PALO-43172 format. One record per residue (C-alpha): residue in one letter; x, y, z; residue number from 1. Coordinates in steps of 0.001 Angstrom, whole numbers, plus 524288, in hexadecimal, padded with zeros to 5 digits. Layout:
BEGIN
[atom A; [X; Y; Z]; NUM],
...
***
This chain:
BEGIN
[atom M; [84CF6; 86220; 83C7B]; 1],
[atom A; [84C42; 854E9; 8434C]; 2],
[atom I; [84C24; 84629; 841F8]; 3],
[atom T; [84067; 83FF9; 848B2]; 4],
[atom K; [83F55; 8314B; 84AB3]; 5],
[atom L; [83186; 82BD0; 84B63]; 6],
[atom D; [82B5B; 81E6B; 84CBA]; 7],
[atom I; [8230C; 819A5; 84166]; 8],
[atom S; [81594; 81EA3; 8458C]; 9],
[atom E; [81AA9; 82C49; 8489C]; 10],
[atom F; [82327; 82C1D; 83C69]; 11],
[atom L; [8175E; 8296C; 833A8]; 12],
[atom L; [80F89; 83445; 83A29]; 13],
[atom R; [81A8B; 83E2A; 83992]; 14],
[atom T; [81E58; 83B43; 82B75]; 15],
[atom E; [81085; 83B9C; 82612]; 16],
[atom G; [810EE; 84498; 81A44]; 17],
[atom I; [81FAC; 846AA; 81A3F]; 18],
[atom L; [82AC4; 84065; 812BE]; 19],
[atom I; [82F62; 832FC; 81783]; 20],
[atom L; [83C97; 82E4C; 81293]; 21],
[atom D; [840C8; 8200A; 8125C]; 22],
[atom V; [84FA9; 81F2A; 812A3]; 23],
[atom R; [85062; 81068; 810B4]; 24],
[atom S; [85653; 80B10; 8042B]; 25],
[atom P; [84E63; 80B4A; 7F782]; 26],
[atom S; [84B5C; 7FCAC; 7F7FD]; 27],
[atom E; [84679; 7FDAB; 80609]; 28],
[atom Y; [83DAE; 8090B; 80251]; 29],
[atom N; [838A6; 8028A; 7F5ED]; 30],
[atom H; [8352A; 7F630; 7FD6B]; 31],
[atom A; [82BFB; 7FDE2; 8064C]; 32],
[atom H; [82B83; 80AEC; 80D3B]; 33],
[atom I; [822D9; 81428; 814F9]; 34],
[atom P; [8183B; 8191B; 80B99]; 35],
[atom G; [81BA9; 826DD; 80739]; 36],
[atom A; [829F2; 825F3; 80B71]; 37],
[atom L; [8343D; 82984; 80148]; 38],
[atom S; [84114; 82286; 7FF42]; 39],
[atom L; [84D8C; 829A9; 8034F]; 40],
[atom P; [8575F; 81E8C; 80415]; 41],
[atom L; [863A2; 820F8; 80BEF]; 42],
[atom F; [86A34; 8157A; 8050A]; 43],
[atom T; [867FB; 80E7C; 7F841]; 44],
[atom D; [864C4; 80002; 7F8C0]; 45],
[atom E; [872DB; 7FCD6; 7F541]; 46],
[atom E; [87869; 8060C; 7FFA3]; 47],
[atom R; [86F6D; 8002A; 809DC]; 48],
[atom K; [87410; 7F28D; 80616]; 49],
[atom I; [88268; 7F662; 80719]; 50],
[atom I; [88070; 7FCD2; 81465]; 51],
[atom G; [878D2; 7F11E; 81979]; 52],
[atom T; [88368; 7E7B2; 814F8]; 53],
[atom A; [88DFF; 7EFF4; 81B82]; 54],
[atom Y; [88636; 7F01B; 82831]; 55],
[atom K; [884A6; 7E153; 8284D]; 56],
[atom Q; [8921E; 7DD5B; 82359]; 57],
[atom E; [89AEA; 7E823; 828CD]; 58],
[atom S; [895DD; 7F176; 83335]; 59],
[atom R; [88BCB; 7FBB3; 836B9]; 60],
[atom E; [89633; 80642; 83596]; 61],
[atom K; [899DD; 80206; 827C4]; 62],
[atom A; [88B8B; 80243; 823AA]; 63],
[atom I; [889D0; 80FF7; 8294C]; 64],
[atom K; [895D1; 81503; 82200]; 65],
[atom I; [890A5; 80FB6; 81523]; 66],
[atom G; [88362; 8158D; 81830]; 67],
[atom L; [88924; 822D7; 81B63]; 68],
[atom E; [8903C; 822FC; 80E68]; 69],
[atom S; [8837A; 820CE; 8071F]; 70],
[atom F; [87C2A; 82A37; 80FFD]; 71],
[atom G; [8860C; 83502; 80D78]; 72],
[atom K; [883F7; 834FE; 7FECC]; 73],
[atom N; [87532; 83405; 80069]; 74],
[atom M; [87372; 83F50; 809FF]; 75],
[atom L; [871C4; 84A87; 80067]; 76],
[atom P; [86918; 842FE; 7F6C6]; 77],
[atom M; [86030; 83EAE; 801FD]; 78],
[atom V; [85E55; 84C8A; 8071E]; 79],
[atom E; [85BAD; 8519E; 7F960]; 80],
[atom R; [851F5; 846AA; 7F6C2]; 81],
[atom V; [84A28; 849DA; 80302]; 82],
[atom E; [84A0B; 85851; 7FF53]; 83],
[atom K; [8457C; 854DE; 7F198]; 84],
[atom I; [83A76; 84C3F; 7F6AF]; 85],
[atom L; [8359D; 856B7; 80006]; 86],
[atom N; [8365D; 86130; 7F57A]; 87],
[atom E; [82E98; 858A3; 7EC0E]; 88],
[atom K; [8246D; 8567D; 7F696]; 89],
[atom K; [824A1; 8652F; 7F96C]; 90],
[atom E; [82622; 8616E; 807A2]; 91],
[atom P; [82B2C; 86CC1; 80FEF]; 92],
[atom N; [82BD5; 86441; 81C1F]; 93],
[atom K; [839BD; 85F4E; 81E39]; 94],
[atom E; [83511; 85407; 826C9]; 95],
[atom I; [836CD; 84634; 821C2]; 96],
[atom G; [834DD; 8383A; 8268B]; 97],
[atom L; [83FF4; 82E92; 82527]; 98],
[atom H; [8428F; 8201F; 8275C]; 99],
[atom C; [84B4F; 814BE; 823AA]; 100],
[atom W; [84994; 80624; 82654]; 101],
[atom R; [84A4C; 805F8; 8352F]; 102],
[atom G; [84D87; 813DB; 8393B]; 103],
[atom G; [85C41; 81216; 8392D]; 104],
[atom M; [867FF; 818DC; 83349]; 105],
[atom R; [86272; 81B64; 825CA]; 106],
[atom S; [85708; 823B9; 82A52]; 107],
[atom S; [85F0C; 82A09; 83526]; 108],
[atom S; [8699B; 82E10; 82B64]; 109],
[atom V; [8600B; 833E0; 821AD]; 110],
[atom A; [85874; 83A7B; 82CA3]; 111],
[atom W; [8650A; 840E1; 83157]; 112],
[atom L; [86825; 845AD; 82390]; 113],
[atom L; [85AA8; 84B3A; 820A7]; 114],
[atom N; [8597E; 85150; 82E15]; 115],
[atom L; [866E2; 85792; 82C59]; 116],
[atom Y; [861F7; 85D83; 81FAB]; 117],
[atom G; [855E8; 86315; 82646]; 118],
[atom F; [84AFC; 8590B; 82622]; 119],
[atom N; [842C4; 854D1; 831B6]; 120],
[atom V; [843D0; 84601; 8315C]; 121],
[atom I; [83A24; 83C6A; 83763]; 122],
[atom L; [840B2; 82F1C; 838EB]; 123],
[atom L; [8390C; 82274; 839EC]; 124],
[atom N; [83D6C; 81A75; 84599]; 125],
[atom G; [83F62; 80C72; 8411C]; 126],
[atom G; [83EC6; 81056; 832BA]; 127],
[atom Y; [8371B; 8090E; 82862]; 128],
[atom K; [83748; 7FCDA; 830E9]; 129],
[atom A; [82F18; 80434; 83B09]; 130],
[atom Y; [825C7; 80853; 8303B]; 131],
[atom R; [823FE; 7FA2F; 82BEF]; 132],
[atom N; [820D3; 7F613; 839D7]; 133],
[atom W; [816D5; 8011D; 83A70]; 134],
[atom V; [81102; 7FCA3; 82D70]; 135],
[atom L; [80E81; 7EEEF; 8327C]; 136],
[atom T; [807C5; 7F3FA; 83ECB]; 137],
[atom Q; [7FE01; 7FBA3; 83684]; 138],
[atom F; [7F828; 7EF0D; 8312C]; 139],
[atom E; [7F59A; 7E9EE; 83EDD]; 140],
[atom K; [7EC93; 7F54A; 84259]; 141],
[atom E; [7DDCF; 7F4DD; 841CF]; 142],
[atom Y; [7D793; 7FD16; 83716]; 143],
[atom N; [7C99C; 80119; 83476]; 144],
[atom L; [7C897; 7FBC9; 8269B]; 145],
[atom I; [7BDD6; 7FABE; 81C8E]; 146],
[atom V; [7C162; 7F0C9; 8122D]; 147],
[atom L; [7BB49; 7F340; 804D2]; 148],
[atom S; [7B8C7; 7E6CD; 7FD3D]; 149],
[atom G; [7B166; 7E286; 7F130]; 150],
[atom Y; [7B2B3; 7D9F5; 7E54B]; 151],
[atom T; [7BD65; 7DCED; 7DB68]; 152],
[atom G; [7B9E6; 7E86D; 7D2B8]; 153],
[atom S; [7B1AF; 7EFBB; 7DCC2]; 154],
[atom N; [7BB32; 7FB46; 7DC3A]; 155],
[atom K; [7BDF7; 7FAA0; 7EABB]; 156],
[atom T; [7CAB5; 80212; 7E8FC]; 157],
[atom G; [7C38B; 80D24; 7E232]; 158],
[atom A; [7B9B4; 80DBB; 7ED51]; 159],
[atom L; [7C4BD; 80E45; 7F73E]; 160],
[atom H; [7CB06; 819A7; 7F018]; 161],
[atom E; [7BE02; 820E0; 7F049]; 162],
[atom L; [7BCC6; 81E2C; 7FED9]; 163],
[atom E; [7CA1E; 82458; 800D5]; 164],
[atom R; [7C61F; 83057; 7F901]; 165],
[atom A; [7BA06; 8313B; 80194]; 166],
[atom G; [7C272; 83238; 80DC8]; 167],
[atom Q; [7C25E; 8240B; 81215]; 168],
[atom V; [7CEE3; 81D73; 816C1]; 169],
[atom V; [7D388; 813CB; 80C72]; 170],
[atom I; [7DF8A; 80B2E; 80AA4]; 171],
[atom D; [7E120; 80628; 7FCBB]; 172],
[atom L; [7E7EF; 7F90C; 7FEBC]; 173],
[atom E; [7E87A; 7F629; 7F039]; 174],
[atom G; [7EE26; 8039C; 7EDA0]; 175],
[atom L; [7F8E3; 80154; 7F7A9]; 176],
[atom A; [7FB7F; 7F3C9; 7F214]; 177],
[atom G; [7FB90; 7F872; 7E3EF]; 178],
[atom H; [7F299; 7ED16; 7E078]; 179],
[atom K; [7E3F7; 7EABE; 7DF33]; 180],
[atom G; [7E438; 7DDE9; 7E659]; 181],
[atom S; [7E135; 7D39E; 7DBF9]; 182],
[atom A; [7E834; 7CC77; 7D0FC]; 183],
[atom F; [7E448; 7D831; 7C895]; 184],
[atom G; [7E834; 7E219; 7D2E9]; 185],
[atom N; [7F4E3; 7E6AD; 7CCC9]; 186],
[atom L; [7F237; 7E72D; 7BE41]; 187],
[atom E; [7F7A7; 7F51A; 7BE4F]; 188],
[atom M; [804A7; 7EF1C; 7C2CC]; 189],
[atom I; [8065C; 7F8EC; 7CDD9]; 190],
[atom P; [81221; 7F4EE; 7D627]; 191],
[atom Q; [80DA8; 7F058; 7E37A]; 192],
[atom P; [814B9; 7F489; 7EFD5]; 193],
[atom G; [81C34; 7EA6B; 7F7A0]; 194],
[atom Q; [815A8; 7E46D; 80384]; 195],
[atom E; [81D1C; 7ECDE; 80D38]; 196],
[atom Y; [81A18; 7F9A5; 8065A]; 197],
[atom F; [80BC8; 7F5C5; 804CC]; 198],
[atom E; [80B37; 7F3B6; 81381]; 199],
[atom N; [811E2; 800CF; 815C7]; 200],
[atom M; [807DF; 807E7; 80D5F]; 201],
[atom L; [7FC63; 800D5; 8139A]; 202],
[atom A; [80114; 803E5; 8216A]; 203],
[atom F; [8036A; 81213; 81D92]; 204],
[atom E; [7F582; 81314; 81823]; 205],
[atom L; [7EF6D; 80C51; 823DE]; 206],
[atom N; [7F64E; 815B4; 82D05]; 207],
[atom R; [7F2B8; 82194; 824C0]; 208],
[atom Q; [7E497; 81DD0; 82288]; 209],
[atom N; [7E210; 818DD; 8303B]; 210],
[atom K; [7E5A4; 825FD; 83622]; 211],
[atom S; [7DF3F; 82E4E; 82B7A]; 212],
[atom D; [7D1BE; 82C72; 8315C]; 213],
[atom S; [7D07D; 82223; 83BD6]; 214],
[atom K; [7C19C; 8229C; 83B28]; 215],
[atom L; [7C123; 81E09; 82D0C]; 216],
[atom P; [7C301; 80FD6; 82914]; 217],
[atom I; [7CDDB; 80C20; 81FB1]; 218],
[atom W; [7C8D2; 806B4; 812CA]; 219],
[atom V; [7D083; 7FBF7; 80BEA]; 220],
[atom E; [7CD3A; 7F2F3; 800B5]; 221],
[atom A; [7CB6C; 7E474; 8034E]; 222],
[atom E; [7D793; 7DD38; 7FEC4]; 223],
[atom S; [7DDE9; 7D006; 7FF7A]; 224],
[atom Q; [7E9C5; 7D08A; 8083A]; 225],
[atom R; [7F25D; 7D023; 7FC24]; 226],
[atom I; [7F18E; 7DB98; 7F29E]; 227],
[atom G; [7F9F7; 7D808; 7E708]; 228],
[atom M; [80780; 7D5BD; 7ECC0]; 229],
[atom V; [8056F; 7DC0E; 7FA10]; 230],
[atom N; [7FDF8; 7D7AA; 8061F]; 231],
[atom I; [7F55D; 7DF66; 80F50]; 232],
[atom P; [7FBCE; 7DD9F; 81CBE]; 233],
[atom L; [7F4AA; 7D2BB; 823E1]; 234],
[atom P; [7F0A4; 7DA67; 83028]; 235],
[atom F; [7EA4F; 7E518; 827EA]; 236],
[atom F; [7E443; 7DB06; 81ED2]; 237],
[atom K; [7DDED; 7D485; 82AA2]; 238],
[atom T; [7D84B; 7E1BF; 82E95]; 239],
[atom M; [7D2A6; 7E32A; 820D9]; 240],
[atom R; [7CCAA; 7D58F; 821D3]; 241],
[atom K; [7C4F0; 7D8C8; 82E0C]; 242],
[atom S; [7C0D0; 7E696; 82A23]; 243],
[atom T; [7B389; 7EA75; 824AD]; 244],
[atom L; [7B28A; 7E6E4; 81644]; 245],
[atom L; [7AA08; 7EE64; 80CA6]; 246],
[atom F; [7A6E4; 7E665; 80094]; 247],
[atom L; [7A43E; 7EF00; 7F4BD]; 248],
[atom E; [79ACD; 7E69E; 7ECCD]; 249],
[atom V; [79ADC; 7EA5F; 7DE59]; 250],
[atom P; [7945D; 7E23E; 7D37F]; 251],
[atom F; [79CFB; 7D957; 7CB40]; 252],
[atom E; [79AA5; 7E064; 7BE4A]; 253],
[atom K; [79E14; 7EDAE; 7C411]; 254],
[atom R; [7AA94; 7E828; 7C990]; 255],
[atom L; [7ADF2; 7E163; 7BCD9]; 256],
[atom S; [7AC82; 7EE47; 7B574]; 257],
[atom F; [7B570; 7F4E4; 7BF46]; 258],
[atom I; [7BFB9; 7EA12; 7BE15]; 259],
[atom I; [7BF89; 7EAA7; 7AF2F]; 260],
[atom E; [7C0D5; 7F970; 7AF77]; 261],
[atom N; [7CC8F; 7F8E8; 7B89A]; 262],
[atom Y; [7D38C; 7EC7E; 7B443]; 263],
[atom G; [7CED9; 7E9D7; 7A673]; 264],
[atom Q; [7D894; 7F322; 7A02B]; 265],
[atom H; [7E47C; 7EC45; 7A5C6]; 266],
[atom N; [7EE22; 7E4D4; 79D5E]; 267],
[atom K; [7E8C1; 7D745; 79A3E]; 268],
[atom E; [7F586; 7D06E; 79D83]; 269],
[atom K; [7F54F; 7D642; 7AB3A]; 270],
[atom I; [7E71F; 7D225; 7AD23]; 271],
[atom I; [7EA33; 7C449; 7A874]; 272],
[atom S; [7F5CA; 7C3AA; 7B1D5]; 273],
[atom A; [7ECAE; 7C7A5; 7BCEB]; 274],
[atom I; [7E2CA; 7BD35; 7B8DB]; 275],
[atom L; [7ED87; 7B2E2; 7B8C8]; 276],
[atom R; [7F139; 7B691; 7C6B2]; 277],
[atom I; [7E3D9; 7B1F5; 7CB67]; 278],
[atom K; [7E24D; 7A666; 7C214]; 279],
[atom K; [7E23F; 79C1A; 7CCE5]; 280],
[atom K; [7D726; 7A292; 7D457]; 281],
[atom L; [7D010; 7A72E; 7C82B]; 282],
[atom G; [7D053; 799AB; 7C1D5]; 283],
[atom G; [7D5E0; 7958A; 7B4CB]; 284],
[atom L; [7C942; 796E4; 7ACF8]; 285],
[atom E; [7C5CE; 7A457; 7B24A]; 286],
[atom M; [7D3D2; 7A8D5; 7B065]; 287],
[atom K; [7D3D8; 7A4C5; 7A215]; 288],
[atom S; [7C67E; 7AADA; 79FD8]; 289],
[atom A; [7CA90; 7B7C9; 7A5F5]; 290],
[atom I; [7D702; 7B86F; 79DCE]; 291],
[atom N; [7CFEB; 7B4BE; 79146]; 292],
[atom F; [7C57A; 7BF17; 79395]; 293],
[atom L; [7D038; 7C917; 795DA]; 294],
[atom L; [7D75A; 7C55A; 78957]; 295],
[atom E; [7CA75; 7C67B; 781FA]; 296],
[atom D; [7C891; 7D434; 787C3]; 297],
[atom D; [7BCA6; 7CFA6; 78F57]; 298],
[atom I; [7C0D2; 7D735; 79B6D]; 299],
[atom N; [7B35B; 7D644; 7A195]; 300],
[atom S; [7B34A; 7C756; 7A1BE]; 301],
[atom C; [7C18D; 7C67C; 7A60C]; 302],
[atom F; [7BFC9; 7CF64; 7B1C3]; 303],
[atom G; [7B28E; 7C95E; 7B4C3]; 304],
[atom I; [7B969; 7BC5F; 7B75C]; 305],
[atom L; [7C3B3; 7C2F8; 7BFC0]; 306],
[atom L; [7B9ED; 7CAE3; 7C782]; 307],
[atom K; [7B1E2; 7BEAD; 7CABB]; 308],
[atom Y; [7BE76; 7B844; 7CF76]; 309],
[atom Y; [7C181; 7C3A4; 7D88D]; 310],
[atom D; [7B38B; 7C3E3; 7DDAC]; 311],
[atom K; [7B4A4; 7B57D; 7E166]; 312],
[atom L; [7C1F1; 7B7F0; 7E779]; 313],
[atom Y; [7BC6D; 7C30E; 7EFB0]; 314],
[atom L; [7B0FE; 7BACB; 7F483]; 315],
[atom K; [7BA09; 7AFB3; 7F83E]; 316],
[atom S; [7C30D; 7B8FB; 7FF81]; 317],
[atom T; [7B7D0; 7BFB2; 80697]; 318],
[atom N; [7B137; 7B319; 80ABC]; 319],
[atom S; [7BDCD; 7AD3B; 80FE7]; 320],
[atom R; [7C2F2; 7B8F8; 81782]; 321],
[atom D; [7B89B; 7C34B; 81A13]; 322],
[atom L; [7AC55; 7BBBF; 81D9A]; 323],
[atom N; [7A803; 7BEAB; 82B92]; 324],
[atom Q; [7B4D7; 7C597; 82E76]; 325],
[atom R; [7B0FD; 7D3BF; 82C1E]; 326],
[atom P; [7A577; 7DC29; 8280B]; 327],
[atom I; [7A333; 7DC59; 81948]; 328],
[atom I; [79A3C; 7E708; 8141B]; 329],
[atom T; [79583; 7E6A8; 80604]; 330],
[atom I; [794BF; 7F39D; 7FEB2]; 331],
[atom P; [78CB0; 7F14D; 7F23E]; 332],
[atom S; [78FF8; 7F9A4; 7E671]; 333],
[atom E; [78C27; 7F958; 7D82C]; 334],
[atom S; [7987A; 8007E; 7D3E8]; 335],
[atom T; [7A747; 80055; 7D459]; 336],
[atom D; [7A729; 80F38; 7D465]; 337],
[atom R; [7AFEB; 8139F; 7DF72]; 338],
[atom K; [7A7DB; 81F95; 7E306]; 339],
[atom I; [79B19; 81815; 7E391]; 340],
[atom N; [7A15E; 80DDE; 7EC4D]; 341],
[atom L; [7A7BA; 81859; 7F498]; 342],
[atom N; [79A45; 81D1D; 7F8AE]; 343],
[atom K; [795C6; 80F57; 7FBD9]; 344],
[atom L; [7A1BB; 80CF4; 8045E]; 345],
[atom L; [7A06F; 81A14; 80B31]; 346],
[atom E; [7924C; 816D5; 80E6D]; 347],
[atom Y; [79755; 80B33; 81606]; 348],
[atom V; [7A17A; 81393; 81D12]; 349],
[atom H; [79743; 81D96; 8211A]; 350],
[atom Q; [78E21; 81302; 82603]; 351],
[atom R; [7994B; 80CE6; 82D6F]; 352],
***
């Protein structure tokens, strides 16, 4: 049994498919972490605060003594927790990845303990801080992207999911963000990740998908830089803006039917709140009309107003940012059916 220290790139390769443990405090982990890593805190938030205060106000030695006292009582529970996790995963391999904030005493102490018990431990040099630096470098790379666009209600997300099932490389930005990208994008009230964790997940997916099949392009959906409360990192967003864009062109009435089917059943108060969020751009008269139609159960007229607003918004955005900056290919379709549109998109890929 051994303790192996690896830099971030080797660490990610070596720990692929095995258990990664994050020994930072619960609040550090909850703020953001390596996707797939599990929390195994050496200290509670309060213990970490006490140790940090002792280090600053008294001495390094005093802080270590306080830490050792906490570590001593946590040793057995930590070993038993790791055993329990591995048993639940039915994982016979006793090799685990491990890290703290910057690869210091916390991870070294836990690595010593678990190695003593009989685990092979892979330590991340530089800790989570090294991972964050790696994350930011991923957005600076060049990627072979195809950006799928189209007016609201074209079921672009459904088409992307079908592309993934068909073996294409897809990154679902809205799925990672927990938001569908408009004022109505979080009617299900799904909690969104924080900015840092969103970036961690996106970098993880880019790294995973980019090496899965380097010959295939990576499909993403056209988005504004802001998706709900998180932002697509600017370097990657710039790559999206200059990549080939496929515009899925679906008739207004087909899209309206799709929108009503997917949003019409939502609570009226939530829909009204979403309408109020865009009242300045929508205009006072159109806002009042949309709300009145909704209250009168005329869902078709309400969403018709909203869909026309989003169509105008898309045209304005496209004309101001995309014109003459990248190739735009129109894919006509008479349906929002994801399987029908899958075939149309694959035709383009095969021709390409």
